[in-house]
VEXDREN-2710 file (C-alpha; in Angstrom, 1 decimal):
% VEXDREN-2710
k/r/px/py/pz
1/MET/114.9/126.4/187.6
2/LEU/114.1/124.7/184.3
3/SER/116.8/122.3/184.8
4/LYS/115.6/121.4/188.1
5/ALA/112.3/120.6/186.6
6/LEU/113.7/118.5/183.7
7/GLY/116.5/116.7/185.8
8/PRO/114.1/113.9/186.8
9/ALA/113.6/113.0/183.1
10/LYS/117.2/112.4/182.3
11/PRO/117.1/108.4/182.7
12/LEU/114.2/108.6/180.4
13/LEU/116.1/110.2/177.9
14/TRP/119.0/107.7/178.1
15/PHE/116.5/104.8/177.9
16/PHE/114.8/106.7/174.6
17/VAL/118.3/106.7/172.8
18/ALA/119.2/103.1/174.1
19/GLY/115.8/102.2/172.6
20/LEU/116.3/103.8/169.2
21/VAL/119.9/102.3/168.9
22/LEU/118.4/98.9/169.9
23/LEU/115.5/99.0/167.3
24/SER/117.2/100.5/164.4
25/ALA/120.2/98.0/164.9
26/SER/117.4/95.2/164.6
27/ARG/115.9/96.9/161.6
28/LEU/119.3/97.2/160.0
29/GLY/119.9/93.6/160.4
30/LEU/116.7/92.4/159.2
31/ALA/117.0/94.8/156.0
32/LEU/120.5/93.5/155.4
33/TRP/119.0/89.9/155.8
34/LYS/116.6/90.8/153.0
35/PHE/119.0/93.1/151.0
36/ASP/118.1/92.1/147.5
37/GLN/114.2/92.5/148.3
38/VAL/115.2/96.2/149.9
39/SER/117.3/97.1/147.0
40/HIS/114.8/95.8/144.3
41/VAL/112.3/98.4/145.3
42/HIS/114.8/101.2/146.3
43/GLY/113.6/100.9/150.0
44/TRP/116.8/101.5/152.0
45/THR/115.8/105.4/152.7
46/ASN/112.1/104.4/153.3
47/VAL/112.9/101.5/155.6
48/LEU/115.7/103.3/157.7
49/LEU/114.0/106.7/158.0
50/GLN/110.3/105.8/158.5
51/GLY/111.8/103.2/160.8
52/VAL/113.2/105.8/163.1
53/ARG/109.7/107.5/162.8
54/VAL/108.1/104.2/164.0
55/ASP/110.4/103.8/166.8
56/VAL/110.1/107.4/168.1
57/ALA/106.2/106.8/168.2
58/THR/107.0/103.4/170.0
59/LEU/109.1/105.0/172.5
60/CYS/107.0/107.9/173.2
61/LEU/104.1/105.8/174.1
62/LEU/106.1/103.5/176.1
63/LEU/107.8/106.5/178.0
64/ALA/104.7/108.9/178.4
65/LEU/103.6/107.4/181.8
66/PRO/107.0/107.3/183.8
67/ALA/107.7/110.8/182.1
68/VAL/104.6/112.2/183.8
69/ALA/105.3/110.5/187.0
70/VAL/109.1/111.6/187.3
71/LEU/108.4/115.1/186.3
72/LEU/105.2/115.7/188.3
73/LEU/105.5/113.9/191.4
74/PRO/108.0/114.3/194.3
75/VAL/110.5/111.7/194.8
76/SER/109.5/108.6/196.6
77/ARG/110.6/105.1/197.3
78/ILE/107.8/103.8/195.3
79/LEU/108.7/106.0/192.4
80/ARG/112.4/104.9/192.8
81/VAL/111.4/101.3/192.2
82/ALA/108.7/101.6/189.6
83/VAL/110.2/103.7/187.2
84/PRO/113.6/101.4/186.9
85/LEU/111.4/98.4/186.7
86/TRP/109.2/99.8/184.1
87/LEU/112.1/101.0/182.0
88/ALA/113.9/97.6/182.5
89/ALA/110.8/95.5/181.5
90/CYS/110.3/97.9/178.5
91/MET/113.9/97.2/177.2
92/ALA/113.6/93.4/177.8
93/LEU/110.2/93.1/175.9
94/LEU/111.5/95.1/172.9
95/LEU/114.9/93.2/172.7
96/GLN/112.5/89.9/173.2
97/LEU/110.2/90.7/170.4
98/GLU/113.2/91.9/168.1
99/LEU/114.9/88.3/168.9
100/ALA/111.7/86.4/168.1
101/THR/111.3/88.3/164.7
102/PRO/113.7/86.4/162.3
103/GLY/112.2/83.0/163.2
104/PHE/108.8/84.4/162.7
105/MET/109.8/86.4/159.6
106/GLY/111.4/83.4/158.1
107/GLU/108.3/81.3/158.3
108/TYR/105.5/84.0/157.8
109/GLY/107.1/86.6/155.9
110/LEU/105.9/89.2/158.3
111/ARG/106.8/90.8/161.6
112/PRO/104.9/89.2/164.7
113/ASN/101.4/90.0/164.2
114/ARG/98.1/88.4/165.6
115/LEU/99.0/85.0/164.5
116/PHE/101.8/85.5/166.9
117/LEU/99.5/86.2/169.6
118/GLU/97.0/83.5/168.7
119/TYR/99.8/80.8/169.3
120/LEU/100.7/82.2/172.6
121/VAL/97.5/80.6/174.0
122/TYR/98.8/77.1/173.1
123/PRO/102.3/77.2/175.2
124/ARG/102.7/73.5/175.3
125/GLU/102.5/73.2/171.3
126/VAL/104.7/76.2/170.9
127/PHE/107.4/75.0/173.4
128/SER/107.7/71.7/171.9
129/THR/108.0/73.2/168.3
130/LEU/110.8/75.5/169.2
131/TRP/112.7/72.7/171.3
132/HIS/112.6/70.5/168.6
133/GLY/113.1/72.9/165.8
134/ARG/115.1/76.0/167.1
135/PRO/116.5/74.8/170.6
136/LEU/119.5/77.1/170.5
137/GLN/117.2/80.1/170.0
138/LEU/114.8/79.0/172.6
139/MET/117.9/78.6/175.3
140/LEU/119.7/82.0/174.3
141/ALA/116.5/84.4/174.1
142/PRO/115.7/84.1/177.8
143/VAL/119.4/84.5/178.6
144/ALA/119.6/87.9/176.6
145/VAL/116.2/89.0/177.9
146/ALA/117.3/88.3/181.5
147/LEU/120.7/90.2/180.8
148/ALA/118.8/93.2/179.3
149/LEU/116.3/93.3/182.2
150/TRP/119.2/93.1/184.8
151/LEU/121.3/95.9/183.0
152/GLY/118.3/98.1/182.4
153/TRP/117.6/97.8/186.0
154/LYS/120.9/98.7/187.2
155/ALA/121.2/101.6/184.8
156/ALA/117.8/103.1/185.6
157/CYS/118.6/102.6/189.4
158/ALA/121.9/104.4/189.1
159/LEU/120.5/107.2/187.2
160/SER/117.4/107.9/189.1
161/THR/118.9/107.7/192.5
162/ARG/121.1/110.6/192.0
163/PRO/120.4/113.5/194.2
164/ARG/118.5/116.5/192.6
165/ALA/117.0/119.8/193.4
166/VAL/113.2/120.0/193.5
167/ALA/111.4/122.6/191.2
168/PRO/108.4/124.3/192.3
169/ALA/105.0/122.5/192.2
170/TRP/103.7/124.8/189.6
171/LEU/106.8/124.5/187.2
172/ARG/106.6/120.5/187.7
173/VAL/103.0/120.7/186.6
174/VAL/103.8/122.8/183.4
175/VAL/106.8/120.6/182.5
176/ALA/104.9/117.4/182.9
177/THR/101.9/118.6/180.9
178/LEU/104.4/119.6/178.1
179/ALA/106.2/116.5/178.3
180/LEU/102.6/114.5/178.1
181/LEU/101.7/116.5/175.0
182/LEU/105.2/116.1/173.5
183/CYS/104.7/112.0/174.0
184/ALA/101.2/112.3/172.6
185/MET/102.3/114.0/169.4
186/GLY/105.3/111.6/169.0
187/ALA/103.1/108.6/169.5
188/ARG/100.6/109.9/166.9
189/SER/103.6/110.9/164.6
190/THR/101.1/113.0/162.3
191/LEU/98.7/116.1/162.5
192/GLY/96.2/114.0/160.1
193/HIS/92.9/112.6/161.2
194/ARG/94.3/108.8/161.9
195/PRO/97.6/108.3/164.0
196/LEU/100.6/106.4/162.8
197/ASN/99.5/103.0/161.4
198/PRO/101.2/100.5/159.1
199/ALA/99.8/101.7/156.0
200/MET/101.3/105.1/156.4
201/VAL/104.9/103.7/156.2
202/ALA/104.0/101.1/153.5
203/PHE/105.6/102.2/150.3
204/SER/106.2/99.3/148.0
205/SER/104.4/96.2/146.6
206/ASN/106.5/93.7/148.6
207/PRO/104.8/93.1/151.7
208/LEU/107.8/92.1/153.7
209/VAL/109.8/95.1/153.1
210/ASN/106.8/97.1/154.0
211/GLN/106.9/95.4/157.5
212/LEU/110.6/96.3/157.8
213/PRO/109.8/100.2/159.0
214/LEU/107.7/98.7/161.7
215/ASN/109.3/97.5/164.9
216/SER/107.9/94.2/166.3
217/PHE/106.6/95.9/169.4
218/TYR/104.8/98.5/167.2
219/ALA/103.3/95.8/164.9
220/LEU/102.2/93.5/167.8
221/ALA/100.7/96.2/169.6
222/HIS/98.7/97.1/166.4
223/ALA/97.6/93.8/165.9
224/THR/96.4/93.4/169.5
225/ARG/94.5/96.7/169.4
226/GLN/92.6/95.5/166.1
227/TRP/92.0/91.9/167.7
228/LEU/90.5/93.6/170.8
229/GLN/88.5/96.4/169.3
230/GLN/87.4/94.0/166.4
231/GLU/88.6/96.9/164.0
232/ASP/89.9/94.5/161.5
233/SER/86.5/93.8/159.7
234/ALA/86.6/94.4/155.9
235/MET/84.3/97.3/156.2
236/ASP/86.6/99.5/158.5
237/LEU/89.8/98.2/156.4
238/TYR/88.5/98.8/152.8
239/GLY/85.6/101.0/153.2
240/ALA/81.8/100.3/153.0
241/LEU/79.3/99.5/150.0
242/PRO/75.7/99.3/150.2
243/GLU/74.6/96.0/151.4
244/ASP/72.3/95.3/148.2
245/GLU/75.3/95.9/146.1
246/VAL/77.5/93.4/148.1
247/ILE/74.8/90.9/148.2
248/ALA/74.0/91.4/144.2
249/ALA/77.9/90.8/143.6
250/VAL/78.2/87.6/145.7
251/ARG/75.1/86.2/144.2
252/ALA/76.2/86.9/140.7
253/GLY/79.7/85.3/141.4
254/THR/78.1/81.8/142.4
255/GLY/76.7/81.5/138.8
256/LEU/73.2/80.6/140.0
257/PRO/70.0/81.9/138.5
258/ALA/68.1/84.5/140.6
259/ASP/65.4/82.1/141.4
260/ALA/67.8/79.6/143.2
261/PHE/67.9/82.1/146.2
262/THR/65.0/81.2/148.5
263/ASN/65.3/83.2/151.7
264/ASP/65.7/87.0/151.8
265/GLY/66.6/86.7/155.4
266/ILE/69.6/84.4/154.4
267/PRO/71.0/86.2/151.1
268/THR/72.8/83.5/149.6
269/LEU/70.8/80.7/150.8
270/ALA/70.3/78.8/147.4
271/VAL/69.2/75.6/145.9
272/ARG/71.7/73.6/143.6
273/THR/70.5/70.6/141.6
274/PRO/73.3/67.8/142.1
275/THR/74.8/66.3/139.1
276/TYR/74.7/63.0/140.7
277/THR/71.2/61.6/141.3
278/GLY/71.5/58.2/142.8
279/ALA/71.4/57.2/146.4
280/PRO/73.5/59.8/148.5
281/LYS/77.2/58.7/148.9
282/ASN/79.5/59.0/151.8
283/LEU/82.0/62.0/151.7
284/VAL/85.5/61.8/153.0
285/ILE/87.6/65.3/153.1
286/VAL/91.5/64.7/153.7
287/LEU/92.7/68.0/154.6
288/GLU/96.6/68.1/154.3
289/GLU/98.7/70.2/156.5
290/SER/100.7/73.0/154.7
291/LEU/100.8/71.0/151.7
292/GLY/101.1/73.8/148.7
293/ALA/101.8/73.3/145.2
294/GLN/105.8/73.8/145.7
295/PHE/105.8/70.2/147.0
296/ILE/103.5/68.5/144.3
297/GLY/105.3/67.1/141.3
298/HIS/102.3/67.1/138.8
299/LEU/101.8/70.9/139.8
300/GLY/105.4/71.7/138.9
301/GLY/106.9/71.4/142.2
302/ARG/109.5/69.5/143.7
303/PRO/109.6/65.6/143.4
304/LEU/108.1/64.9/146.8
305/SER/104.7/63.5/145.8
306/PRO/104.9/60.4/144.2
307/ASN/101.6/58.9/145.4
308/LEU/99.7/62.1/144.8
309/ASP/101.1/62.3/141.4
310/ARG/100.0/58.9/140.8
311/LEU/96.3/59.5/142.3
312/SER/96.1/62.4/140.0
313/GLY/95.8/60.4/136.8
314/GLN/93.1/58.4/138.8
315/ALA/91.1/61.6/139.8
316/TRP/89.4/64.8/138.9
317/THR/92.6/67.0/139.4
318/PHE/92.6/70.7/139.8
319/THR/95.6/72.6/138.6
320/ARG/95.1/75.9/139.6
321/MET/93.2/75.5/143.0
322/TYR/93.8/78.3/145.3
323/ALA/93.8/78.6/149.3
324/THR/91.9/81.5/150.9
325/GLY/94.3/82.1/153.5
326/THR/97.6/81.0/155.4
327/ARG/96.4/79.3/158.3
328/SER/94.9/76.0/159.1
329/VAL/91.8/77.4/160.2
330/ARG/91.4/79.6/157.2
331/GLY/91.5/76.3/155.5
332/ILE/89.0/74.7/157.7
333/GLU/86.3/77.7/157.1
334/ALA/86.7/77.5/153.5
335/VAL/86.7/73.8/152.9
336/VAL/84.2/72.6/155.4
337/ALA/82.1/75.6/155.6
338/GLY/82.6/77.3/152.1
339/PHE/83.1/80.6/153.9
340/ALA/84.8/83.7/152.4
341/PRO/87.9/84.8/154.0
342/THR/87.9/88.0/156.1
343/PRO/90.9/90.2/157.7
344/ALA/89.6/89.2/161.1
345/GLN/90.3/85.7/162.7
346/ALA/88.6/82.7/161.0
347/VAL/85.1/81.9/162.1
348/VAL/86.5/78.6/163.7
349/LYS/87.5/81.1/166.6
350/GLN/85.1/83.8/166.4
351/PRO/82.2/83.8/169.3
352/LYS/79.1/84.3/166.7
353/ALA/80.3/81.2/164.8
354/GLN/80.5/78.7/167.7
355/ARG/76.8/77.4/167.1
356/ASP/74.3/77.4/164.1
357/PHE/77.0/78.5/161.7
358/TYR/76.8/76.5/158.5
359/THR/79.0/73.7/157.8
360/LEU/78.5/70.5/155.4
361/ALA/78.4/68.6/158.8
362/ARG/75.0/70.4/159.3
363/THR/73.5/69.4/156.0
364/LEU/75.0/65.7/155.9
365/GLY/74.1/65.4/159.8
366/ALA/70.4/66.2/159.2
367/ARG/70.5/63.4/156.5
368/GLY/71.5/60.8/158.8
369/TYR/75.4/60.7/158.2
370/ASP/77.8/59.9/161.0
371/THR/79.7/63.3/161.0
372/THR/83.4/62.9/162.5
373/PHE/86.3/64.8/162.7
374/TYR/89.5/62.7/162.8
375/TYR/92.8/64.4/164.2
376/GLY/96.0/63.1/165.4
377/GLY/96.4/65.9/167.9
378/GLU/94.7/67.7/170.4
379/SER/91.3/69.1/168.8
380/HIS/91.3/72.1/171.3
381/PHE/93.9/73.7/169.2
382/ASP/92.6/76.7/167.3
383/ASN/89.3/75.9/168.9
384/MET/88.5/73.3/166.3
385/ARG/86.8/71.0/168.8
386/GLY/84.5/74.0/170.0
387/PHE/83.6/74.9/166.4
388/PHE/83.1/71.3/165.3
389/PHE/80.9/70.3/168.0
390/GLY/78.7/73.3/167.8
391/ASN/78.2/73.0/164.2
392/GLY/77.0/69.7/163.0
393/PHE/79.9/67.4/163.8
394/GLY/78.8/64.6/166.2
395/ARG/82.1/63.1/167.0
396/VAL/85.8/64.0/167.4
397/ILE/88.7/61.5/167.4
398/GLU/92.0/63.0/168.5
399/GLN/95.1/62.0/170.2
400/LYS/93.8/60.7/173.4
401/ASP/91.6/58.2/171.3
402/TYR/94.6/56.2/170.0
403/LEU/95.5/53.6/172.2
404/ASP/98.7/52.0/170.7
405/PRO/100.0/54.6/168.2
406/GLN/103.3/53.6/166.0
407/PHE/104.7/57.1/166.4
408/THR/104.0/60.4/168.3
409/GLY/105.2/63.8/167.7
410/SER/104.8/67.2/169.1
411/TRP/101.7/67.6/167.0
412/GLY/100.2/64.3/167.9
413/VAL/100.2/60.8/166.5
414/SER/101.6/60.2/163.0
415/ASP/99.6/60.6/159.7
416/GLU/99.9/56.5/159.3
417/ASP/97.9/56.3/162.7
418/LEU/95.4/58.8/161.6
419/PHE/94.6/57.3/158.6
420/ALA/94.7/53.7/159.9
421/ARG/92.1/54.9/162.5
422/ALA/89.8/56.8/159.8
423/ASP/90.0/53.5/157.6
424/GLU/88.9/51.4/160.3
425/GLU/86.2/53.8/161.1
426/PHE/84.9/53.8/157.5
427/ASN/84.9/50.2/157.4
428/ARG/83.0/49.8/160.6
429/LEU/80.4/52.4/159.5
430/HIS/80.1/50.9/156.1
431/ASP/79.4/47.7/157.6
432/ALA/76.7/49.0/159.8
433/GLY/74.9/50.6/157.0
434/LYS/75.6/54.1/158.2
435/PRO/76.4/56.8/155.8
436/PHE/79.3/59.0/156.9
437/PHE/81.1/62.2/156.6
438/GLY/84.8/62.2/157.7
439/LEU/87.1/65.2/157.9
440/VAL/90.7/63.8/158.2
441/PHE/93.0/66.4/159.0
442/SER/96.8/65.5/159.0
443/SER/99.5/67.1/161.0
444/SER/103.0/65.5/160.5
445/ASN/103.8/68.1/157.9
446/HIS/104.3/70.8/160.6
447/ASP/107.2/72.3/162.1
448/PRO/109.3/70.7/164.0
449/PHE/108.5/68.0/161.0
450/GLU/108.6/64.9/163.2
451/PHE/107.7/61.4/161.4
452/PRO/108.6/57.7/161.8
453/ASP/112.0/56.6/160.6
454/GLY/112.4/54.2/157.7
455/ARG/109.2/55.2/156.0
456/ILE/110.7/57.4/153.1
457/ALA/113.9/57.6/151.1
458/LEU/114.8/61.1/152.5
459/TYR/114.9/63.9/150.1
460/GLU/117.6/65.7/152.0
461/GLN/119.7/65.8/154.9
462/PRO/119.0/66.2/158.0
463/LYS/115.7/64.3/158.6
464/GLN/113.5/66.8/160.1
465/THR/113.1/69.3/157.2
466/ARG/110.1/70.5/155.6
467/ASN/110.5/68.8/152.3
468/ASN/111.0/65.4/154.2
469/ALA/108.0/65.9/156.1
470/ALA/106.1/66.9/153.0
471/LYS/107.2/63.4/151.3
472/TYR/106.3/61.6/154.4
473/ALA/102.6/63.2/154.4
474/ASP/102.2/61.9/150.5
475/HIS/103.6/58.5/151.7
476/ALA/100.8/58.4/154.4
477/VAL/98.1/59.4/152.3
478/GLY/99.1/56.9/149.5
479/ARG/99.0/54.0/152.0
480/PHE/95.5/55.2/153.0
481/PHE/94.2/55.2/149.4
482/GLU/95.6/51.9/148.9
483/ARG/93.7/50.6/151.6
484/ALA/90.4/52.8/150.7
485/MET/90.6/51.4/147.1
486/ALA/90.5/47.7/148.1
487/SER/87.8/48.4/150.7
488/ASP/83.9/47.8/150.4
489/TYR/83.2/51.5/151.1
490/TRP/85.4/52.8/148.0
491/ASP/82.5/52.7/145.5
492/ASP/80.0/54.3/147.8
493/THR/82.4/57.3/148.7
494/VAL/83.5/60.5/147.2
495/PHE/87.1/61.6/148.3
496/LEU/88.5/65.0/148.4
497/VAL/92.3/65.7/148.9
498/VAL/93.2/69.2/149.4
499/ALA/95.6/71.3/151.4
500/ASP/94.7/73.8/154.1
501/HIS/97.4/76.1/153.1
502/ASP/100.8/76.3/151.5
503/SER/103.9/76.3/153.8
504/ARG/106.0/79.6/154.4
505/VAL/103.6/81.8/152.5
506/PHE/105.7/85.1/151.7
507/GLY/107.0/86.7/148.7
508/ARG/107.6/90.1/146.8
509/ASP/104.1/90.8/145.9
510/LEU/101.3/92.3/148.1
511/VAL/99.7/88.9/147.9
512/PRO/102.0/86.1/146.8
513/ILE/99.7/84.5/144.5
514/ASP/101.9/81.7/143.9
515/ASN/102.0/80.6/147.7
516/PHE/98.3/80.3/147.6
517/HIS/98.5/77.6/144.8
518/ILE/97.5/73.9/146.4
519/PRO/96.8/70.6/145.2
520/ALA/93.0/69.3/145.1
521/LEU/92.0/65.8/143.9
522/ILE/88.6/64.3/143.9
523/LEU/88.4/60.7/143.5
524/GLY/86.1/57.6/144.3
525/GLY/83.7/55.4/142.8
526/GLY/82.0/56.9/139.9
527/ILE/84.5/59.9/139.5
528/THR/85.8/60.4/136.1
529/PRO/89.5/61.1/135.8
530/ARG/90.4/64.4/134.4
531/ARG/92.6/67.4/134.3
532/ASP/91.0/70.7/135.1
533/ASP/92.7/74.0/134.4
534/ARG/90.3/76.2/135.4
535/ILE/91.1/78.7/138.3
536/ALA/89.0/77.8/141.3
537/SER/89.0/78.6/145.2
538/GLN/88.6/76.4/148.3
539/ILE/85.1/77.8/148.8
540/ASP/84.0/76.0/145.6
541/LEU/84.8/72.6/147.0
542/GLY/81.6/72.6/149.3
543/PRO/79.1/73.0/146.7
544/THR/80.9/70.6/144.4
545/LEU/81.1/67.7/146.9
546/LEU/77.3/67.9/147.8
547/SER/76.6/68.0/143.9
548/LEU/78.8/64.9/143.6
549/VAL/77.4/63.2/146.9
550/GLY/73.7/63.7/145.5
551/ILE/72.4/66.3/148.1
552/ASP/70.0/69.1/147.0
553/ASP/69.4/70.8/150.2
554/PRO/69.8/74.7/150.3
555/THR/73.0/76.0/151.7
556/PRO/74.5/79.7/152.2
557/MET/77.7/78.8/150.4
558/THR/79.0/81.3/147.8
559/GLY/81.3/78.8/146.0
560/ARG/80.5/77.4/142.5
561/ASP/79.5/73.9/141.8
562/LEU/82.3/72.9/139.6
563/THR/80.6/69.7/138.2
564/ARG/78.8/72.4/136.0
565/ALA/79.8/75.0/133.5
566/THR/79.4/78.7/134.3
567/PRO/79.3/80.5/130.8
568/GLY/80.4/84.0/130.8
569/LEU/82.2/83.6/134.2
570/PRO/85.9/83.2/134.2
571/GLY/87.6/81.3/137.0
572/ARG/88.3/83.1/140.2
573/ALA/89.9/82.9/143.5
574/LEU/89.9/85.0/146.7
575/MET/92.7/85.2/148.9
576/GLN/93.4/87.0/152.4
577/TYR/97.1/87.7/153.2
578/ASP/97.3/89.4/156.5
579/ALA/95.4/92.8/156.0
580/ASN/95.5/92.5/152.3
581/PHE/92.6/91.0/150.2
582/ALA/93.3/89.6/146.3
583/TRP/90.5/88.9/144.0
584/MET/91.7/86.7/141.0
585/GLN/89.6/86.7/138.0
586/GLY/91.2/85.0/135.3
587/ASP/94.6/86.3/135.3
588/ASP/93.6/89.6/136.5
589/VAL/94.3/90.6/140.1
590/VAL/92.8/93.3/142.3
591/VAL/94.5/93.9/145.6
592/LEU/92.9/95.6/148.4
593/GLN/94.9/97.3/151.2
594/PRO/93.7/98.9/154.4
595/GLN/93.1/102.5/153.7
596/LYS/94.4/102.5/150.3
597/PRO/93.1/102.7/146.8
598/PRO/92.7/99.1/145.0
599/LYS/95.5/98.3/142.7
600/GLN/95.4/95.9/139.8
601/PHE/97.9/93.5/138.4
602/ARG/98.1/90.8/135.7
603/TYR/99.5/87.4/137.1
604/ASP/102.1/86.2/134.8
605/LEU/101.8/82.5/135.2
606/ALA/105.5/81.9/133.6
607/THR/107.2/84.1/136.1
608/ARG/104.5/83.6/138.9
609/ARG/104.5/87.4/139.8
610/LEU/102.3/90.0/139.7
611/GLN/102.8/92.8/137.0
612/PRO/101.0/96.0/137.4
613/ALA/98.0/96.8/135.0
614/PRO/95.5/99.8/134.5
615/LEU/92.8/99.5/137.0
616/ASP/89.3/98.4/135.6
617/PRO/86.6/100.0/138.0
618/ALA/84.2/97.4/137.4
619/LEU/86.5/94.7/138.6
620/ALA/87.8/96.8/141.5
621/LYS/84.1/97.0/142.4
622/THR/83.5/93.3/142.3
623/ALA/86.7/92.7/144.3
624/HIS/85.4/95.2/146.9
625/ALA/81.9/93.7/147.3
626/GLN/83.7/90.1/147.6
627/ALA/86.1/91.4/150.2
628/LEU/83.3/92.7/152.5
629/TRP/81.0/89.7/152.1
630/GLY/82.5/87.4/154.8
631/SER/82.7/90.3/157.4
632/LEU/79.1/91.2/156.7
633/ALA/77.7/87.7/156.6
634/TYR/79.2/87.1/160.1
635/GLN/78.4/90.1/161.7
636/LYS/74.7/89.8/160.4
637/GLN/74.6/86.2/161.0
638/TRP/73.5/85.4/157.5
639/TYR/75.7/82.2/157.1
640/ARG/73.3/79.6/158.4
641/ILE/70.2/77.5/157.5
642/PRO/66.8/77.8/158.8
END
């Protein structure tokens, strides 16, 4: 009688085994690809055995509904169609995500996560990037998935249409209930308070290896759940602290005296006295796409930046500037708004930040500046257009506004077209006596790395590589500064050249500090050339720029004015790497991970690696407070001006 009750579940058991084989084979392939890293942390047992645990949980989750249906309900035409379709679709989805994983992991050092989901919103850009950069993968993946879908459908139909005796109704109810409980226990994979999550299977200081026990469906499902339920605030991941302690730590980190803070309702609103006291100057920020220190010669990188290397001798050059994250929107929120990173989406895409959120454009626009965002692509990407228009920018110049560009690629017009248009606008505004703030965001240094022929001596073959695109980006910015230095607006303008983030940020540390290292140069009329070896963060650039252009309006930015010394305060930088947060103070680094105690390291500049160090409780508490600030300020809507 029991065999009658269990008979309808046999197709599910076959698919359970097939799913385990597929996911385990994919994991083994990825682990062999990263053989050295897995072996370095002695991770083979953890990767493979914990991987089976995650796969069992995933398959229990996917098979729970059809298991209850086939065990409880009498056989019907609807059931005979719905169950095979569900099983085939699940198998095809698992295969598709595993096929997409090597490319994503090669780019970001992680399995598909929220970033993967965010890119799905922009199918044109993603398809164009894949078509030009990975055409074989783009063509083969749908074929493989379609084949898996067809085979899964045929197998499921063959198994589910075999004649079976029907068990009594009471027995079907009992067996279906037991199956549901078994699937629920398998999906939770623990008797603890929290169900299985990525933190439970993390075992090393290498974030890539920690991702291998997961499968990509599970990783993406977890990211989706966090995204939809907004559970990725810093308080949920790292634990809460009293608000007054967070505010006190963040205020102390600015280096400002207590009387500089002017509004208890906006805890970090502060007045800074600018170092420049003449007539306010224009401001131009050149935000360079994916141009990390690894591409910059004067920072010890590859010899791809002769123009920036030359300009570094004429600029205030920062040698240890660090990005706050790994996405363009993270760089935008840090450079343009001075906002600290959070484990959630960057505020550029967050609903509460679409109006009345502080940016430099708010301060400068109120002073009568023209505030314009210059971009070569489509500004709707990553919600940039909406965020900028809602927060102080008066104009957006994007791809459709270039009437006769020299070159157009997947991500819009070339950097040379972009800079030529920006230079034209700056000259026009200067001639009209209108002060201006221009945010110029490049895009040529982006996969699939398309740029005009004949502009540079290629660093390597073939043409469309990351290194060649970085060299072209340097060429374009060099030509822009040749024009700017010869212009009438040069002496009246402060320029910042800074990367939004590095390219391909991944490594063997919980937070790969070296891949957050970026170039930053400030130059223009009245800027004294010098080399600055202090550790600094992108969030310091906003207060520093306002000081250099002569603006003393209060702002809520928590960075430091780097034109002024901060005795007793070592340089510091803050970095968000997926769900991990790093606080770097001097060469001491505290890393916070979700639902885990903090860890402390010493950053070895010679090897560019983190070395374990004893935990300093005071430093760990400072790191904790700084990690909470961004989420707290966003949720409380503290990041604004009255």
